[in-house]
Residue, then its C-alpha position, 0 to 999 in steps of 0.5 A: m599394275t595400274h590402268r589409269d592411263q587406259t584410253s580403251l577397254d578390253p577384257e584384261v583391263i576389266d579383269n584387272t580393275l574389277g576391285v574398283l567397282l565391285k566390293y566382294q570377291d564373289d562378285i569379282a569372280r562372277v564377272k571376270g573372264s568371259e562375262a567381262a568380255r560379254l559385258l564389254e561387247e554389250v556396251r560396245a553394241g549400245v554405243g554403236e547404236a547411239r551413234 
């Protein structure tokens, strides 16, 4: 599955594309799921503050 045409992020897109950002399977496993959702919320909060 490709997500090159994505215009927004959600936890599923992050989970499906972690291999592009992270080299090791241990790192990917650590970030998948709830951690991906938490990081996304943190980024969204930071973007909201920047506006």
